SERO-36412 format. One line per field, with one value per residue (C-alpha): x, y, z. Coordinates in pm, whole numbers, plus 32768, in hexadecimal, padded with zeros to 4 digits. Layout:
x = [X | ...] .
y = [Y | ...] .
z = [Z | ...] .
***
This chain:
x = [7FFC | 8092 | 807F | 8057 | 8198 | 824C | 8194 | 8200 | 8367 | 8353 | 82AA | 83E8 | 849B | 8437 | 843B | 8592 | 85E7 | 84C3 | 85C7 | 86DD | 8684 | 85E9 | 86F7 | 8826 | 8874 | 89D8 | 8999 | 8985 | 87DD | 87D5 | 8886 | 8784 | 868E | 8725 | 8759 | 861C | 85AF | 8691 | 85D9 | 849A | 8504 | 85BC | 8479 | 8362 | 8464 | 8462 | 82DC | 82D5 | 8389 | 831C | 8226 | 829E | 82EB | 821F | 80ED | 7FF1 | 7EF7 | 7DDC | 7CB3 | 7BCA | 7C64 | 7B24 | 79B2 | 78FF | 7970 | 78DC | 7925 | 79EA | 79C2 | 7A6C | 7B4F | 7B5F | 7BDD | 7AED | 7B26 | 7AFC | 7AE2 | 7C59 | 7D34 | 7DFB | 7F2C | 803D | 8115 | 825D | 8388 | 83F2 | 848B | 8638 | 85AD | 8525 | 83BB | 83B7 | 8262 | 8194 | 8015 | 7F2F | 7DA1 | 7C75 | 7B0C | 79BA | 782E | 774C | 75D7 | 759F | 7683 | 7787 | 790E | 7A04 | 7B89 | 7C51 | 7DBD | 7F2D | 8097 | 814A | 82AB | 839A | 83C9 | 8532 | 8590 | 8527 | 8485 | 8305 | 8220 | 80D4 | 7FD8 | 7EAA | 7E39 | 7D0A | 7C0D | 7BA4 | 7B0B | 79FB | 7896 | 7760 | 76F6 | 76C8 | 782A | 7883 | 79D0 | 79E3 | 7B89 | 7CDA | 7DDC | 7F55 | 7FEA | 814A | 8242 | 838A | 843A | 83E0 | 8241 | 8276 | 81C9 | 80D0 | 808A | 7F75 | 7F3D | 7DDF | 7DAE | 7D03 | 7BEE | 7BC1 | 7A3C | 7A78 | 7AE1 | 79F3 | 79A7 | 7891 | 78D5 | 77F3 | 7815 | 7753 | 7723 | 7839 | 7805 | 77F2 | 786E | 777B | 782C | 7756 | 7714 | 7605 | 750C | 7400 | 72AB | 723C | 73C7 | 7432 | 74DB | 74F4 | 73A4 | 72F4 | 73DE | 7346 | 71FA | 7207 | 72B0 | 71C3 | 7095 | 6F45 | 6E27 | 6CB8 | 6D49 | 6DAD | 6F0A | 6F5E | 6FB5 | 7120 | 71CD | 7196 | 72AD | 72CA | 724E | 7100 | 6F79 | 6EE2 | 6DB9 | 6E49 | 6E73 | 6DBF | 6D71 | 6D31 | 6E5D | 6F0D | 6E63 | 6ECD | 701B | 705A | 70C2 | 706F | 701D | 6FC3 | 6EE7 | 6FD3 | 6F24 | 6F5C | 7015 | 6F61 | 7015 | 70D2 | 7104 | 71D8 | 721C | 71B6 | 728D | 71B1 | 71EA | 70D0 | 7185 | 707D | 70C4 | 70FC | 718D | 72FD | 7362 | 74CF | 7618 | 7771 | 7760 | 7669 | 755B | 7420 | 740D | 7557 | 754C | 742C | 74E6 | 7613 | 74EC | 746F | 75C3 | 764E | 7533 | 756A | 76B3 | 7665 | 757C | 763B | 7749 | 7665 | 7635 | 74D9 | 7457 | 7379 | 72CD | 72ED | 71C2 | 722E | 70C6 | 7141 | 70AF | 710F | 70C7 | 719F | 71DD | 7319 | 739D | 74A9 | 7535 | 769D | 77CC | 788C | 7A00 | 7988 | 78D1 | 7779 | 7716 | 7718 | 758A | 754B | 766B | 75EF | 748A | 7523 | 7604 | 74E4 | 73EB | 735A | 7259 | 716F | 7018 | 6ECE | 6DFE | 6D52 | 6E4F | 6D22 | 6D16 | 6E91 | 6E64 | 6D6F | 6E63 | 6F30 | 6DFF | 6F1F | 6F09 | 6D9E | 6E20 | 6F3D | 6F22 | 701A | 7045 | 70FA | 70DF | 71C6 | 715C | 723A | 7180 | 7204 | 7083 | 6F78 | 6E35 | 6D4B | 6D5D | 6E72 | 6DA7 | 6CA7 | 6DB9 | 6E22 | 6CCD | 6CCB | 6DD1 | 6D75 | 6C2D | 6CF5 | 6D8D | 6F1D | 6FAD | 7006 | 7132 | 715E | 7268 | 720D | 72F8 | 72BA | 72E9 | 72A0 | 73CA | 74AD | 7444 | 7493 | 75E9 | 765A | 762C | 750A | 7494 | 7336 | 7370 | 73DD | 731E | 71C6 | 71B5 | 7162 | 6FBE | 6FC2 | 7058 | 6F14 | 6F44 | 6E68 | 6D36 | 6BCF | 6C33 | 6D34 | 6E5B | 6F3D | 70B2 | 70F2 | 7196 | 7025 | 6F8D | 7079 | 7042 | 6ECD | 6F26 | 6FB6 | 6E91 | 6D9B | 6E7D | 6E78 | 6CF9 | 6D24 | 6E1D | 6F11 | 709E | 711B | 72AB | 72A7 | 740B | 7434 | 756A | 75EB | 76A1 | 77A4 | 77B5 | 790B | 7903 | 77B5 | 784D | 783A | 76A1 | 763B | 771D | 7658 | 7522 | 754A | 75C5 | 7470 | 73BF | 747D] .
y = [8008 | 8124 | 8238 | 83C6 | 83CA | 832D | 83FB | 8514 | 8494 | 8441 | 8585 | 8648 | 855B | 8563 | 8713 | 8705 | 865C | 874A | 8863 | 879E | 876C | 88C9 | 8991 | 8895 | 8893 | 87B7 | 8688 | 8692 | 86C1 | 856B | 84C3 | 855D | 84ED | 837A | 8378 | 83B0 | 8266 | 81AE | 81F2 | 81A6 | 8058 | 7FEC | 8045 | 7F8A | 7E57 | 7E7A | 7E8D | 7D84 | 7CB4 | 7D12 | 7C18 | 7AEA | 79C2 | 7A83 | 7977 | 79DC | 7933 | 79B8 | 7943 | 7A08 | 79B8 | 7A6B | 7A8E | 7AE4 | 7C00 | 7D9D | 7EE8 | 7FB7 | 8122 | 8225 | 8240 | 80FB | 7FBC | 7E9C | 7D3F | 7D5D | 7C43 | 7BF6 | 7B22 | 7A1A | 7A82 | 7973 | 79DD | 7953 | 79ED | 7906 | 7A02 | 7A6C | 7BA0 | 7C6A | 7CE9 | 7E92 | 7F26 | 7DFF | 7EA5 | 7D79 | 7DFC | 7D5D | 7DC2 | 7D73 | 7DCC | 7E02 | 7DCE | 7F13 | 7ECE | 7FA9 | 7F50 | 7F5E | 7F4B | 7EF6 | 7F10 | 7E9B | 7EE9 | 7DD1 | 7E84 | 7D7E | 7C01 | 7BD2 | 7AB3 | 7936 | 79A9 | 7942 | 7A0B | 7A22 | 7AD2 | 7B81 | 7CA9 | 7D67 | 7DE8 | 7EF2 | 7FC3 | 7F30 | 7F9E | 7EFC | 7E11 | 7CD7 | 7CB3 | 7BD1 | 7B6F | 7C23 | 7C15 | 7C08 | 7C66 | 7CF6 | 7E05 | 7E3E | 7F77 | 8006 | 80D9 | 81E6 | 81B7 | 81F2 | 808A | 7FB3 | 7E51 | 7D53 | 7BDC | 7B6B | 7A60 | 7943 | 78B5 | 775E | 76E7 | 7677 | 77D6 | 78B8 | 79E0 | 7A7A | 7B7C | 7C10 | 7CF7 | 7D91 | 7E7F | 7F1F | 7E9A | 7FAC | 7EAA | 7F02 | 7E7F | 7D7E | 7E51 | 7E0A | 7F17 | 7F0B | 7FA3 | 7F29 | 7ECE | 7D9A | 7D50 | 7BE6 | 7BBA | 7C56 | 7B72 | 7A46 | 7AB7 | 7ACC | 7974 | 78B0 | 791D | 78D1 | 77F1 | 77F5 | 76DE | 773D | 76CD | 7769 | 7886 | 7953 | 7A87 | 7BD9 | 7C1A | 7D8E | 7D64 | 7C73 | 7CCB | 7D61 | 7CAC | 7B87 | 7BC8 | 7AB0 | 7BA3 | 7AB4 | 7A01 | 7B51 | 7BBC | 7A64 | 7AAB | 7C4F | 7C72 | 7C3B | 7B1B | 7AA9 | 7974 | 7892 | 77FF | 76C6 | 7747 | 773A | 76C6 | 77AF | 791E | 79CF | 7B3D | 7BA4 | 7D03 | 7D83 | 7E7B | 7F58 | 7F60 | 8073 | 810A | 82AB | 8272 | 82C2 | 83CF | 84A0 | 8432 | 8372 | 8300 | 83E6 | 830F | 8292 | 8116 | 80FE | 8144 | 8092 | 7F63 | 7FB4 | 7F90 | 7E22 | 7DB2 | 7E73 | 7DDD | 7C50 | 7C34 | 7D19 | 7BDA | 7ABE | 7B1F | 7B2E | 79A9 | 79F5 | 798D | 7A55 | 7A71 | 7B6C | 7C25 | 7CA4 | 7D60 | 7E06 | 7DB0 | 7C65 | 7C16 | 7B15 | 7A62 | 79E4 | 791C | 798C | 7884 | 78D6 | 79BC | 7909 | 795A | 7A78 | 7AE5 | 7ADB | 79B7 | 7987 | 7984 | 7B02 | 7B79 | 7B1A | 7BCF | 7CE9 | 7D11 | 7CDD | 7E09 | 7F06 | 8007 | 7FBD | 7F40 | 7FD7 | 7EF0 | 7F09 | 7EB2 | 7DAC | 7D0D | 7CCB | 7C30 | 7B51 | 7ABC | 7A79 | 7985 | 78A3 | 7A07 | 79CF | 786A | 78E4 | 79BA | 7AEC | 7B37 | 7C64 | 7D32 | 7DFA | 7F02 | 7FCC | 80AF | 8209 | 822C | 833B | 824F | 81D9 | 8061 | 8081 | 80D6 | 7FE7 | 7ECC | 7F28 | 7F2F | 7DAF | 7D27 | 7DDA | 7D34 | 7BDC | 7BF3 | 7C6F | 7D70 | 7E9E | 7F82 | 8069 | 80C6 | 81FD | 82B2 | 8413 | 8418 | 8590 | 85FC | 84FD | 859D | 870D | 86A5 | 85E0 | 873E | 86BE | 87D3 | 874D | 87A7 | 88D0 | 8A21 | 8A65 | 892D | 882C | 884D | 883F | 86A4 | 85D3 | 843B | 836D | 82C3 | 8310 | 83E7 | 8502 | 8559 | 8667 | 85BF | 868A | 8673 | 86B7 | 85BB | 84BE | 8541 | 84EF | 83D0 | 82F4 | 83CA | 830F | 81D3 | 81E0 | 820A | 80DC | 8052 | 8045 | 8087 | 8166 | 81F8 | 8309 | 8354 | 84B7 | 8524 | 86B4 | 8788 | 8788 | 85E3 | 8585 | 840C | 8327 | 820E | 8321 | 834D | 81CF | 8144 | 8235 | 81F7 | 8080 | 80AF | 8129 | 8042 | 7F2F] .
z = [800E | 7F71 | 80A5 | 80AF | 813C | 805C | 7F1E | 7F84 | 7FB4 | 7E1D | 7DCD | 7E76 | 7D7C | 7C72 | 7CA8 | 7D12 | 7BAB | 7AD8 | 7B5D | 7AE8 | 79A1 | 7960 | 79DA | 7975 | 7AF5 | 7B1A | 7B9D | 7D2B | 7CB4 | 7BEA | 7D0F | 7E27 | 7D1C | 7D16 | 7E89 | 7EF2 | 7DE2 | 7E6B | 7FDE | 7F60 | 7EC9 | 800B | 80EA | 8026 | 8004 | 81A8 | 8161 | 80CF | 817A | 82DF | 82F6 | 81DD | 8314 | 83FB | 84AC | 8575 | 8612 | 86BD | 87B3 | 8886 | 89D1 | 8A81 | 89DB | 8AF5 | 8BE3 | 8C58 | 8BBE | 8C82 | 8CF3 | 8C1C | 8D81 | 8DFB | 8D4C | 8D85 | 8D01 | 8B85 | 8A6E | 8A02 | 88C3 | 891A | 8812 | 87AD | 869F | 8620 | 854F | 845F | 839B | 837B | 83A6 | 8519 | 84FD | 8564 | 855A | 851A | 8545 | 85AD | 8546 | 8595 | 84FB | 85EF | 85AE | 865A | 864E | 85B5 | 84A3 | 8500 | 8509 | 85E6 | 85CD | 86EE | 8677 | 872C | 870A | 8718 | 8755 | 8729 | 86DB | 867D | 8595 | 860E | 872D | 87BC | 888E | 8919 | 89D1 | 8A23 | 898E | 8A1C | 8968 | 8A4A | 8991 | 894C | 8995 | 8A38 | 88EB | 882A | 8746 | 8637 | 8586 | 8429 | 83F9 | 8488 | 83B1 | 840C | 837A | 832F | 829E | 826D | 838E | 8339 | 82DC | 8152 | 8102 | 8197 | 8178 | 81EF | 8242 | 8264 | 8398 | 8381 | 8493 | 84C1 | 84C0 | 861F | 868E | 875D | 8696 | 878B | 8888 | 89B5 | 8A51 | 8B76 | 8C38 | 8D2E | 8E83 | 8FD1 | 90D4 | 9212 | 9359 | 9447 | 957A | 9686 | 96E6 | 9788 | 96E2 | 955D | 9505 | 947D | 95D2 | 965A | 96A2 | 9589 | 94C6 | 9598 | 956C | 93ED | 9406 | 94EF | 9414 | 9498 | 9482 | 9522 | 9606 | 974E | 979B | 98CF | 998D | 99AE | 9A14 | 9934 | 986A | 97C8 | 967A | 9703 | 967D | 97A4 | 9730 | 978E | 98DB | 99DF | 9AE0 | 9BE1 | 9BF2 | 9BDF | 9D27 | 9DD2 | 9D83 | 9D78 | 9C23 | 9ACF | 9A61 | 98FE | 984E | 976F | 9647 | 9560 | 9454 | 9301 | 9225 | 913E | 9258 | 918C | 917D | 8FF0 | 8F68 | 8E2C | 8D68 | 8C89 | 8B2C | 8AD8 | 8999 | 8984 | 8AD1 | 8A88 | 8AB0 | 8AC3 | 8A4B | 8A4A | 8BDD | 8C17 | 8B69 | 8C1C | 8B6C | 8BAF | 8D60 | 8D3E | 8C9D | 8DC3 | 8ECB | 8E68 | 8E30 | 8F86 | 9039 | 8FEC | 900E | 9173 | 91D4 | 9109 | 9211 | 9320 | 92B6 | 9267 | 9111 | 9053 | 8F1F | 8E1B | 8D3F | 8BF4 | 8B9D | 8A43 | 88F8 | 894E | 8A67 | 8B2F | 8C8D | 8CEF | 8E47 | 8EF0 | 8FB4 | 9027 | 8FF0 | 8EFB | 8F22 | 8FB1 | 8EC0 | 8E3A | 8D7A | 8C1A | 8BE7 | 8C9E | 8BE4 | 8A6C | 8AD2 | 8B5C | 8A45 | 898C | 8A1A | 897E | 89CD | 88E5 | 896E | 88F2 | 8941 | 8AEB | 8C19 | 8C50 | 8AB0 | 8B1D | 8C5B | 8BBA | 8AB9 | 8BB4 | 8C6A | 8D43 | 8E26 | 8EA2 | 8F44 | 9016 | 9150 | 9168 | 9301 | 925C | 910D | 908E | 8F66 | 8E7E | 8D8E | 8D19 | 8CC6 | 8D05 | 8C79 | 8DAE | 8D32 | 8E27 | 8F45 | 8EDC | 8ED2 | 9037 | 90AA | 9012 | 90D2 | 9229 | 9203 | 921B | 9342 | 9287 | 92EC | 91FA | 91AD | 90A8 | 9025 | 8F17 | 8E99 | 8E2B | 8CCE | 8CE6 | 8DA7 | 8CAE | 8B9B | 8C0B | 8CC2 | 8B7F | 8AB3 | 89F1 | 88F7 | 8969 | 8AB8 | 8A96 | 8B97 | 8B58 | 8A41 | 8B1C | 8B64 | 89CB | 89EB | 89DB | 89E4 | 890E | 893D | 89A3 | 8A94 | 8ACF | 8BAA | 8BBF | 8BD7 | 8D24 | 8E90 | 8F44 | 8E73 | 8EC6 | 904E | 9039 | 8F78 | 90B2 | 91AB | 90D2 | 9135 | 928F | 9290 | 9241 | 936C | 9264 | 92F9 | 91FC | 917D | 9093 | 8FFE | 8F61 | 8EE8 | 8F55 | 8E9D | 8F1C | 8F37 | 8EC0 | 8EC8 | 8E7C | 8F82 | 9095 | 9052 | 8FE6 | 9145 | 9236 | 9181 | 91B5 | 9322 | 9356 | 9296 | 937C] .
***
C-alpha cells in the first residue's frame, strides 16, 4: 500500500529531477533524485519482507465480560495471540488489526502494535479489548499490517479463523460493586437476606427471633409478649423463592449521551444488583422486558463474574418495548407461577404502568424496591441539546398520554410508587457530578 508520505517523497524527487533537467543544473540534483528513489525502493522491499515468515494464531480468550467505565478498567474481553517469526529478519512495527461488527451493523476496529519480534522467536500474550462498549459483537476480519521503518509503504495479511473457534463477543454493562454492609431498616443485611432466602407459604413452620428487614406483618404477638422481644412467624419454603431484578425496557426512555445515558444506567443498575445478590449467596432471576422479553435464572457467580446467560441477556438489551408492561409480563408466563420475596424494578420511565406493576407485586405479598433513573437530569448533565434551559417543557413521550421529561415529573412518579408501599431510590445526576460510578454506587447502597 502506497502511503501519502511515500507519495510526497516521490513528488519531491520528481521536482528535483525536473529542476535539474530544465535548468541544466549539476549532477548533484540527479544524485538527490536517485537517492530518494533508492530510499523508496529499499522501503518497499522492507515492507514486503515485514510479514514474511510471521505466523499468528488467534482465539477469543474471554468472550464474555463487563464493559469498563472511562476512568476504571474492568475485566474486558481479550484475545489470546500466539506469534512466531520463522524469517531471517526481526519484525518491527507490525500491527494486529481486529474488525468487529455489532448488532447495529457498526464496525469496531481494535489495533495492537507489536513493537519487535526477533527472528526465531515465539510470543504468546492476551490482548484486552478494553474499548468495546456494552453489546454483542461478531468477528468480521483479523489481519496483520506491516510497514517499513519510515512508514512509506504498508502491506497486510489476513488471518484465517477455524470453523470451531468462537467468533462472538458479549460485553455486558459495567458493574458497580456494593459492599455487603449489615445494617437495619430495609437494607439487605443478614436478616433481610435470610428473609429473602427463606420464603413463605401458607403453612406455618414455627417462630424465630425478629431480624432487621423482616416483615412486621409476620410478627407473632403472643410469643413476642411472652419472650419480651419481637418474634416472627416462620413459614415453610414455597418452592422457588428468589429475588427478581426487573428491567422496564420501555421505548422512548433513553435520555442523555455517552456516560450519562439513562438506558445504560438502568442496565448497570440491573447488573450491579444481580452481582451483589449473587455475591451474598442469594440466587436471583432477571427479567428483561424490552421488545423481546426474557427471563434468566442466575444461581451463582462464575469465577467472581456474572453467569454467561445473564451477561448475554444484558449485552443485547435495548429500550424498545412499545407494548404495555402487563402485555410484556404475559409473554413470560413462568413469572406468575413463582413467588418472589422481593422485586427490584429498574426503570427510567414516566409511564403509569410502572406504578400498576408495583401494585401488582404488592398484592402478591412481594416487597417492591424501585431504582428510578431520572432521565431528565442525565440529559441535562450530558449537555444534550434537547435538555437545555426552557426546552424541557416541550419534550413529550410517545403513547396515548404524554409526559414532559422533567425531574419534577420523576419526583411525582416516585411519589405515586411510594403510595403503593414501594421503596424508591431516585438516581439523579447533578451538573457538578464527575463520576457516574459515584452516583450509582450511592444509589445502590441506599437501595440495599
